[in-house]
C-alpha positions as CSV (number, residue, x, y, z in Angstrom):
1,M,0.0,0.0,0.0
2,N,1.3,3.4,-1.0
3,E,-0.1,6.6,0.4
4,A,0.3,9.1,-2.4
5,A,-1.5,11.2,-5.0
6,S,-1.5,9.4,-8.3
7,S,-0.9,11.4,-11.5
8,G,-3.8,13.8,-11.9
9,F,-4.4,13.9,-8.2
10,A,-1.7,16.2,-7.0
11,R,-4.0,17.9,-4.5
12,L,-6.0,14.9,-3.5
13,P,-4.6,12.5,-0.8
14,G,-5.3,8.8,-1.3
15,I,-4.0,5.3,-1.2
16,A,-2.6,3.4,-4.2
17,P,-2.7,-0.4,-3.8
18,D,0.6,-2.1,-3.8
19,W,0.0,-5.0,-6.1
20,A,1.6,-6.6,-9.2
21,V,-0.7,-5.8,-12.1
22,S,-0.4,-4.4,-15.6
23,D,0.6,-0.8,-16.0
24,R,-2.8,-0.3,-17.8
25,V,-4.5,-0.7,-14.4
26,R,-4.9,2.4,-12.4
27,T,-6.5,2.8,-9.0
28,L,-7.2,5.3,-6.2
29,V,-8.7,4.9,-2.7
30,T,-9.8,8.2,-1.3
31,L,-9.3,9.2,2.3
32,R,-11.6,11.3,4.6
33,T,-9.7,14.5,3.8
34,G,-9.1,16.4,0.6
35,G,-12.6,18.0,0.2
36,V,-14.9,20.6,1.7
37,S,-17.3,18.7,3.9
38,A,-17.5,19.7,7.6
39,G,-18.6,18.5,11.0
40,D,-19.3,14.7,11.1
41,F,-18.3,14.6,7.4
42,G,-15.1,16.6,7.8
43,A,-11.7,15.8,9.2
44,A,-11.5,13.9,12.5
45,D,-11.6,17.2,14.3
46,G,-14.6,18.4,12.3
47,S,-12.7,20.9,10.2
48,P,-14.2,21.5,6.7
49,V,-11.8,19.5,4.6
50,G,-13.7,16.2,4.4
51,L,-14.0,14.3,1.1
52,N,-17.3,12.7,1.8
53,L,-18.6,11.2,-1.5
54,G,-21.9,9.8,-0.2
55,E,-25.0,11.6,-1.2
56,H,-27.2,9.6,1.1
57,V,-25.6,10.1,4.5
58,G,-26.9,13.6,5.5
59,D,-24.1,15.8,4.4
60,D,-24.7,19.2,2.7
61,P,-25.5,18.2,-1.0
62,A,-23.5,21.2,-2.2
63,A,-20.4,19.9,-0.4
64,V,-20.8,16.4,-1.8
65,T,-21.2,17.9,-5.3
66,R,-18.0,19.8,-4.9
67,N,-16.2,16.8,-3.5
68,R,-17.3,14.6,-6.4
69,A,-16.3,17.2,-8.9
70,R,-12.8,17.5,-7.3
71,L,-12.4,13.7,-7.6
72,Q,-13.8,13.6,-11.2
73,A,-11.3,16.3,-12.3
74,G,-8.4,13.9,-12.0
75,L,-10.0,11.0,-13.8
76,P,-9.9,9.9,-17.5
77,G,-13.7,9.4,-17.8
78,P,-17.0,9.6,-15.9
79,I,-17.3,7.6,-12.7
80,C,-19.7,4.7,-12.7
81,W,-21.4,5.0,-9.3
82,L,-23.7,2.2,-8.0
83,Q,-26.8,1.9,-5.8
84,Q,-25.2,-0.5,-3.3
85,V,-27.7,-2.8,-1.6
86,H,-25.5,-5.6,0.0
87,G,-26.4,-8.0,-2.8
88,I,-24.5,-9.9,-5.5
89,N,-25.5,-8.2,-8.7
90,V,-22.6,-7.4,-11.0
91,H,-23.0,-4.4,-13.3
92,Q,-21.3,-4.7,-16.7
93,A,-20.0,-1.1,-17.2
94,D,-18.8,-1.2,-20.8
95,S,-21.1,1.5,-22.2
96,A,-20.1,5.2,-22.0
97,V,-21.5,6.9,-18.9
98,S,-22.3,10.5,-19.5
99,A,-24.9,11.2,-16.8
100,Q,-26.2,8.6,-14.5
101,V,-29.8,9.6,-13.9
102,K,-30.6,6.3,-12.3
103,L,-27.8,4.4,-10.7
104,P,-27.4,0.7,-11.5
105,T,-28.5,-1.4,-8.5
106,A,-25.4,-3.5,-7.9
107,D,-22.6,-4.2,-5.5
108,A,-19.9,-4.9,-8.0
109,A,-19.0,-3.7,-11.5
110,I,-16.6,-4.9,-14.2
111,T,-15.4,-3.3,-17.4
112,M,-13.1,-3.9,-20.3
113,R,-13.6,-0.4,-21.6
114,A,-10.5,1.9,-21.3
115,G,-11.3,5.1,-19.4
116,Q,-14.4,3.7,-17.7
117,V,-13.9,4.4,-13.9
118,L,-15.5,2.0,-11.5
119,A,-16.3,3.1,-8.0
120,I,-17.3,1.4,-4.7
121,M,-18.2,3.5,-1.6
122,T,-17.5,2.2,1.9
123,A,-17.1,3.3,5.5
124,D,-16.3,-0.1,7.1
125,C,-17.4,-2.6,4.5
126,L,-14.7,-4.2,2.4
127,P,-13.8,-2.7,-0.9
128,L,-12.2,-5.2,-3.2
129,L,-10.4,-4.4,-6.5
130,L,-9.7,-7.0,-9.2
131,A,-7.7,-7.1,-12.4
132,D,-6.4,-9.7,-14.7
133,A,-2.6,-10.1,-15.2
134,Q,-2.6,-8.7,-18.7
135,G,-4.7,-5.6,-17.9
136,R,-7.7,-6.4,-20.0
137,I,-10.5,-6.2,-17.4
138,V,-11.0,-4.7,-14.0
139,G,-13.6,-5.1,-11.3
140,A,-14.7,-3.4,-8.1
141,V,-16.6,-5.1,-5.3
142,H,-18.6,-3.8,-2.3
143,A,-18.3,-6.7,0.2
144,G,-20.0,-6.1,3.5
145,W,-20.7,-9.3,5.5
146,R,-24.1,-9.8,3.9
147,G,-22.9,-9.5,0.3
148,L,-19.8,-11.5,1.2
149,A,-21.9,-14.4,2.6
150,A,-24.3,-14.2,-0.4
151,G,-21.4,-14.6,-2.9
152,V,-20.7,-11.2,-4.3
153,I,-17.0,-12.0,-4.8
154,E,-17.7,-15.3,-6.5
155,A,-20.2,-13.6,-8.8
156,T,-17.7,-10.9,-9.8
157,V,-14.9,-13.3,-10.4
158,D,-17.2,-15.5,-12.5
159,A,-18.4,-12.5,-14.5
160,M,-14.8,-11.5,-15.3
161,R,-13.9,-15.0,-16.4
162,T,-17.0,-15.2,-18.5
163,R,-15.5,-12.3,-20.5
164,L,-11.9,-13.6,-20.6
165,G,-12.1,-17.3,-20.2
166,E,-11.9,-19.7,-17.3
167,D,-8.1,-19.7,-17.3
168,A,-7.8,-16.0,-16.8
169,E,-5.3,-15.1,-14.0
170,L,-6.8,-12.6,-11.6
171,A,-5.2,-10.5,-8.9
172,A,-7.1,-8.9,-6.0
173,W,-6.5,-6.1,-3.5
174,M,-8.5,-5.7,-0.3
175,G,-8.9,-2.1,0.7
176,P,-9.6,-0.4,4.1
177,A,-12.3,-2.1,6.1
178,I,-13.3,-2.7,9.6
179,G,-10.6,-4.9,11.1
180,P,-10.8,-8.2,13.0
181,A,-10.2,-6.5,16.3
182,S,-13.1,-4.1,15.8
183,F,-15.8,-6.1,14.1
184,E,-18.0,-7.6,16.8
185,V,-20.9,-9.7,15.4
186,G,-23.5,-12.1,16.6
187,Q,-24.0,-15.9,16.2
188,E,-26.1,-15.3,13.1
189,V,-23.2,-13.8,11.2
190,M,-20.9,-16.7,11.9
191,A,-23.6,-19.1,11.0
192,A,-24.2,-17.4,7.6
193,F,-20.6,-18.3,6.7
194,C,-20.1,-21.6,8.5
195,E,-23.2,-23.2,7.0
196,Q,-21.5,-22.9,3.6
197,D,-18.0,-23.5,4.7
198,D,-17.1,-25.3,8.0
199,R,-13.6,-23.9,7.9
200,A,-14.9,-20.3,7.8
201,S,-15.0,-20.6,11.6
202,S,-11.3,-19.8,11.7
203,A,-12.3,-16.2,10.8
204,F,-14.2,-15.8,14.1
205,M,-12.8,-15.5,17.6
206,P,-14.9,-15.4,20.8
207,G,-15.9,-11.9,21.7
208,P,-16.2,-10.2,25.1
209,A,-19.8,-11.3,25.6
210,E,-21.7,-14.6,25.3
211,G,-22.8,-15.2,21.8
212,K,-20.5,-12.5,20.3
213,Y,-17.5,-13.0,18.1
214,W,-14.7,-10.9,16.5
215,C,-15.1,-11.3,12.7
216,D,-12.2,-11.1,10.2
217,L,-13.7,-9.9,7.0
218,Y,-10.4,-10.0,5.3
219,A,-9.9,-13.7,6.1
220,L,-13.4,-14.5,4.9
221,A,-12.8,-12.6,1.6
222,R,-9.5,-14.5,1.1
223,R,-11.3,-17.8,1.5
224,R,-13.9,-16.8,-1.1
225,L,-11.2,-15.6,-3.6
226,V,-9.1,-18.8,-3.2
227,S,-12.3,-20.9,-3.7
228,R,-12.5,-19.3,-7.2
229,G,-8.8,-19.8,-7.9
230,V,-7.7,-16.2,-7.1
231,T,-4.5,-16.7,-5.1
232,R,-2.8,-13.4,-5.9
233,V,-4.3,-11.5,-3.0
234,S,-2.8,-8.4,-1.3
235,G,-4.0,-5.7,1.1
236,G,-6.1,-6.5,4.1
237,D,-4.1,-4.6,6.7
238,L,-6.0,-1.3,7.1
239,C,-8.7,-0.9,9.8
240,T,-11.2,2.0,9.2
241,V,-12.4,2.0,12.9
242,R,-8.9,2.4,14.4
243,D,-7.7,5.1,12.0
244,P,-10.1,8.1,12.4
245,A,-7.5,10.5,10.9
246,R,-7.7,8.8,7.5
247,F,-10.9,6.9,7.3
248,Y,-14.6,7.3,7.8
249,S,-16.2,4.5,9.9
250,H,-19.9,3.9,10.4
251,R,-19.3,1.4,13.2
252,R,-17.2,4.0,15.1
253,D,-19.1,7.2,14.4
254,R,-22.5,6.2,13.0
255,R,-23.1,9.5,11.3
256,T,-20.2,9.7,8.9
257,G,-19.1,10.0,5.3
258,R,-18.1,7.6,2.6
259,M,-14.8,6.9,0.9
260,A,-14.4,5.6,-2.7
261,S,-12.2,2.8,-4.1
262,L,-11.7,3.4,-7.8
263,I,-10.2,1.4,-10.6
264,W,-9.9,1.9,-14.4
265,L,-7.9,0.9,-17.5
266,L,-5.7,3.2,-19.5
267,A,-6.1,3.1,-23.3
């Protein structure tokens, strides 16, 4: 993981995944600073420099519009935003996006179209970026525990391989999410995974109260990726809850903004 501003983002702080993929693949993960949002959506101290990109969280709409415009200014094409619902639908984003009047209802998107920017918004859920070794296709996945248990990762990998062939070599990077020492869940969450995979129990540790567990989203995602033959997996070492200076976190703050994980292909 490199904390830097990619070319075109000289004034926008962000994280660039540290992974071995084609030079055609470009990425950016935004932080909570770099924009104009204030208060709960600003910096950790409330100062008006927040880069909240979520339109649905109670922030000043004008501030969100300015934040999105600031992000868009450094990109090669329009951003494909999604209406995320914790499901497994994969949006095929290969058509030009000029103005999204109605957002696609999906929790993942893939594209082979150069310049098409895919975006996933999160504030504790796991953002997962995918690319093939030759840089022909990219994908972005919103993997909260519900979508993860339902199979959103498998659906996305399968959709990418449908386009490229079953032998396509894919790499994955797991972005900032709620870490295993911060994500306390109930028995129902563990059951949702263990009913499908007995060994998923290794991703759960007993919590401080009866019937509660610490859940490792990163470990669960790795298991799902490996089950589909994706073994080149990196990232998974950033906790949104424990780093208020850099990340928004719904679990920590409840009323908060949203970051974006973006991926696209150069021509």
